[in-house]
Backbone as CSV, one residue per row, in Angstrom:
resi,resn,N_x,N_y,N_z,CA_x,CA_y,CA_z,C_x,C_y,C_z
1,MET,-0.928,23.452,-18.909,-0.764,22.313,-18.024,-1.578,22.500,-16.748
2,ARG,-1.533,23.713,-16.212,-2.255,23.995,-14.977,-3.765,23.825,-15.186
3,HIS,-4.261,24.263,-16.356,-5.693,24.140,-16.633,-6.102,22.672,-16.749
4,THR,-5.232,21.849,-17.299,-5.522,20.427,-17.431,-5.626,19.767,-16.063
5,VAL,-4.717,20.094,-15.168,-4.739,19.519,-13.821,-5.999,19.955,-13.081
6,VAL,-6.359,21.231,-13.178,-7.560,21.730,-12.516,-8.792,21.047,-13.087
7,LEU,-8.836,20.853,-14.400,-9.966,20.179,-15.032,-10.068,18.734,-14.571
8,LEU,-8.954,18.032,-14.481,-8.979,16.649,-14.015,-9.434,16.540,-12.562
9,ILE,-9.000,17.444,-11.734,-9.428,17.442,-10.334,-10.928,17.729,-10.240
10,ALA,-11.407,18.685,-11.017,-12.833,19.012,-11.002,-13.672,17.835,-11.483
11,LEU,-13.230,17.167,-12.551,-13.965,16.004,-13.050,-13.956,14.856,-12.051
12,THR,-12.867,14.700,-11.342,-12.794,13.659,-10.319,-13.778,13.940,-9.191
13,LEU,-13.831,15.179,-8.747,-14.759,15.529,-7.672,-16.213,15.410,-8.109
14,VAL,-16.518,15.837,-9.329,-17.888,15.731,-9.828,-18.254,14.271,-10.043
15,GLY,-17.338,13.489,-10.589,-17.605,12.069,-10.835,-17.801,11.288,-9.555
16,SER,-17.075,11.646,-8.509,-17.218,10.922,-7.251,-18.482,11.319,-6.502
17,SER,-19.090,12.451,-6.862,-20.313,12.869,-6.191,-21.552,12.536,-7.007
18,ALA,-21.395,11.716,-8.049,-22.546,11.322,-8.855,-23.501,10.487,-8.010
19,PRO,-24.797,10.571,-8.290,-25.754,9.820,-7.485,-25.541,8.312,-7.619
20,SER,-25.710,7.624,-6.515,-25.575,6.173,-6.500,-26.519,5.629,-5.444
21,TRP,-26.514,4.324,-5.259,-27.352,3.710,-4.241,-26.934,4.226,-2.875
22,ALA,-27.878,4.310,-1.986,-27.615,4.817,-0.638,-26.624,3.914,0.078
23,SER,-25.692,4.517,0.748,-24.722,3.762,1.531,-24.635,4.380,2.920
24,SER,-23.909,3.706,3.791,-23.831,4.181,5.167,-22.902,5.379,5.332
25,SER,-22.039,5.626,4.378,-21.119,6.757,4.517,-21.456,7.843,3.503
26,SER,-21.223,9.060,3.862,-21.563,10.187,3.004,-20.504,10.395,1.929
27,THR,-20.843,11.195,0.971,-19.923,11.499,-0.124,-18.689,12.219,0.386
28,ALA,-18.864,13.105,1.349,-17.720,13.847,1.892,-16.732,12.897,2.565
29,VAL,-17.250,11.885,3.262,-16.374,10.909,3.906,-15.635,10.094,2.852
30,GLU,-16.344,9.718,1.788,-15.707,8.955,0.706,-14.597,9.765,0.036
31,VAL,-14.874,11.017,-0.256,-13.869,11.878,-0.886,-12.689,12.086,0.049
32,GLY,-12.967,12.300,1.323,-11.892,12.493,2.296,-11.032,11.251,2.463
33,ALA,-11.684,10.077,2.499,-10.929,8.828,2.627,-10.094,8.565,1.376
34,SER,-10.645,8.883,0.218,-9.895,8.691,-1.025,-8.708,9.649,-1.115
35,ALA,-8.933,10.895,-0.718,-7.836,11.867,-0.737,-6.767,11.489,0.284
36,GLY,-7.189,11.052,1.453,-6.233,10.606,2.466,-5.468,9.380,2.014
37,SER,-6.153,8.500,1.298,-5.506,7.308,0.758,-4.430,7.690,-0.255
38,ALA,-4.761,8.611,-1.153,-3.789,9.032,-2.166,-2.590,9.727,-1.520
39,LEU,-2.847,10.626,-0.597,-1.759,11.340,0.077,-0.926,10.372,0.923
40,GLY,-1.596,9.468,1.610,-0.878,8.482,2.418,0.000,7.575,1.576
41,THR,-0.512,7.165,0.422,0.273,6.317,-0.474,1.483,7.072,-1.019
42,LEU,1.304,8.351,-1.332,2.430,9.150,-1.831,3.560,9.244,-0.807
43,MET,3.212,9.240,0.467,4.249,9.311,1.498,4.748,7.920,1.890
44,TYR,3.872,6.924,1.857,4.206,5.584,2.342,4.991,4.765,1.315
45,ALA,4.656,4.862,0.038,5.280,4.020,-0.989,6.803,4.217,-1.085
46,PRO,7.334,5.442,-1.076,8.800,5.579,-1.112,9.480,4.988,0.123
47,LEU,8.843,5.126,1.282,9.391,4.540,2.499,9.412,3.012,2.387
48,LYS,8.324,2.445,1.889,8.227,0.996,1.731,9.228,0.505,0.681
49,ALA,9.403,1.241,-0.404,10.359,0.859,-1.439,11.789,0.880,-0.898
50,THR,12.114,1.887,-0.116,13.446,1.956,0.494,13.676,0.779,1.428
51,PHE,12.674,0.452,2.236,12.771,-0.675,3.146,12.949,-1.984,2.369
52,CYS,12.240,-2.133,1.255,12.340,-3.340,0.430,13.722,-3.455,-0.207
53,ILE,14.249,-2.354,-0.707,15.585,-2.379,-1.320,16.642,-2.740,-0.287
54,LEU,16.579,-2.114,0.879,17.544,-2.438,1.935,17.383,-3.883,2.405
55,GLY,16.141,-4.363,2.458,15.903,-5.762,2.819,16.438,-6.719,1.772
56,GLY,16.337,-6.333,0.504,16.897,-7.160,-0.564,18.411,-7.251,-0.474
57,ILE,19.040,-6.138,-0.146,20.494,-6.144,0.036,20.868,-7.021,1.231
58,GLY,20.148,-6.859,2.327,20.395,-7.692,3.504,20.118,-9.158,3.229
59,SER,19.090,-9.426,2.424,18.758,-10.799,2.059,19.875,-11.428,1.226
60,GLY,20.503,-10.638,0.384,21.624,-11.145,-0.407,22.787,-11.565,0.465
61,PHE,23.097,-10.768,1.463,24.174,-11.136,2.387,23.775,-12.334,3.258
62,THR,22.505,-12.402,3.622,22.029,-13.510,4.439,22.034,-14.818,3.659
63,ALA,21.844,-14.745,2.346,21.801,-15.951,1.516,23.119,-16.712,1.540
64,ILE,24.205,-16.031,1.817,25.507,-16.691,1.889,25.517,-17.711,3.020
65,ALA,24.943,-17.348,4.150,24.963,-18.227,5.321,23.742,-19.135,5.403
66,SER,22.566,-18.612,5.043,21.336,-19.387,5.220,20.297,-18.980,4.170
67,PRO,20.219,-19.695,3.054,19.238,-19.339,2.014,17.779,-19.309,2.490
68,PRO,17.317,-20.254,3.342,15.921,-20.140,3.794,15.650,-18.865,4.603
69,THR,16.614,-18.470,5.406,16.452,-17.242,6.172,16.459,-16.031,5.248
70,ALA,17.246,-16.092,4.201,17.276,-14.995,3.238,15.914,-14.825,2.575
71,GLY,15.241,-15.925,2.280,13.902,-15.849,1.711,12.916,-15.208,2.669
72,LYS,13.051,-15.519,3.950,12.173,-14.915,4.955,12.423,-13.416,5.077
73,VAL,13.695,-13.026,5.008,14.033,-11.601,5.088,13.431,-10.859,3.895
74,ALA,13.570,-11.448,2.709,13.031,-10.810,1.504,11.510,-10.710,1.561
75,MET,10.850,-11.785,2.016,9.387,-11.750,2.104,8.900,-10.782,3.168
76,ALA,9.637,-10.660,4.242,9.228,-9.741,5.313,9.380,-8.290,4.877
77,THR,10.469,-7.980,4.204,10.709,-6.584,3.854,9.938,-6.137,2.619
78,CYS,9.744,-7.011,1.639,9.063,-6.609,0.407,7.588,-7.006,0.382
79,GLY,7.158,-7.816,1.330,5.758,-8.194,1.394,4.949,-7.152,2.152
80,GLY,3.699,-7.472,2.386,2.840,-6.543,3.107,2.159,-5.562,2.177
81,SER,1.607,-4.522,2.736,0.860,-3.525,1.972,1.798,-2.531,1.305
82,TRP,1.507,-2.240,0.050,2.286,-1.244,-0.672,1.505,0.045,-0.892
83,ILE,0.180,-0.011,-0.726,-0.632,1.196,-0.881,-1.517,1.370,0.347
84,VAL,-1.898,2.597,0.589,-2.818,2.919,1.674,-4.207,3.012,1.055
85,THR,-5.082,2.109,1.417,-6.429,2.088,0.851,-7.363,2.977,1.673
86,PRO,-8.499,3.363,1.093,-9.467,4.134,1.879,-9.943,3.382,3.129
87,ASN,-10.003,2.051,3.069,-10.406,1.291,4.256,-9.373,1.388,5.370
88,VAL,-8.108,1.561,5.038,-7.079,1.779,6.059,-7.303,3.139,6.715
89,ILE,-7.630,4.124,5.915,-7.883,5.468,6.440,-9.095,5.456,7.371
90,ARG,-10.128,4.709,6.995,-11.345,4.624,7.814,-11.162,3.745,9.052
91,GLY,-10.097,2.962,9.109,-9.847,2.097,10.250,-10.466,0.720,10.122
92,ARG,-10.950,0.362,8.942,-11.563,-0.951,8.721,-10.520,-2.035,8.452
93,GLU,-9.369,-1.652,7.972,-8.263,-2.571,7.707,-7.015,-2.023,8.386
94,SER,-6.042,-2.904,8.571,-4.763,-2.424,9.105,-3.726,-2.409,7.987
95,LEU,-2.780,-1.543,8.127,-1.688,-1.434,7.167,-0.585,-2.393,7.591
96,LYS,-0.282,-3.362,6.742,0.746,-4.348,7.069,2.077,-3.892,6.472
97,PHE,2.967,-3.401,7.331,4.270,-2.948,6.852,5.171,-4.124,6.520
98,LEU,5.109,-5.196,7.320,5.924,-6.388,7.089,5.095,-7.471,6.415
99,GLY,5.757,-8.256,5.586,5.083,-9.338,4.902,4.954,-10.582,5.751
100,ASP,4.274,-11.575,5.206,4.035,-12.835,5.896,5.257,-13.740,5.740
101,THR,5.783,-14.228,6.852,6.942,-15.124,6.818,6.625,-16.460,7.463
102,SER,5.367,-16.860,7.388,4.980,-18.130,8.005,5.664,-19.287,7.271
103,PRO,5.861,-20.412,7.947,6.535,-21.553,7.323,5.806,-22.052,6.075
104,ASP,4.475,-21.985,6.061,3.734,-22.441,4.899,4.057,-21.596,3.676
105,ARG,4.254,-20.321,3.871,4.526,-19.400,2.763,5.916,-19.658,2.174
106,THR,6.910,-19.961,3.007,8.278,-20.169,2.506,8.393,-21.482,1.770
107,THR,7.691,-22.521,2.202,7.802,-23.819,1.522,7.015,-23.817,0.214
108,ALA,5.969,-22.998,0.111,5.203,-22.951,-1.127,5.979,-22.268,-2.241
109,ALA,6.921,-21.419,-1.904,7.700,-20.693,-2.900,8.785,-21.557,-3.542
110,ARG,9.063,-22.692,-2.993,10.155,-23.526,-3.523,9.782,-24.215,-4.778
């Protein structure tokens, strides 16, 4: 098992350093951003899932009093970014922890 994991990691590193068209960022930056993205997602996804589950529970209780507000709670807690992309690591994009709760979004779901 250990040899398989080492082989997969080696193939990933060799495959990502294959020659390609010239770009503004170096291979080391690409590998670092990809590794940071994977590590960030491993830490961020469980936190986001917990927040979504708790928001779903809260949304269920909110639905008793106000169904439209419950939809907003669910969209806010379960929406947004679920993975950390390399562009987030590089600072080109922002990580959206909360989802979009604009009025247009809630009426389109009906």
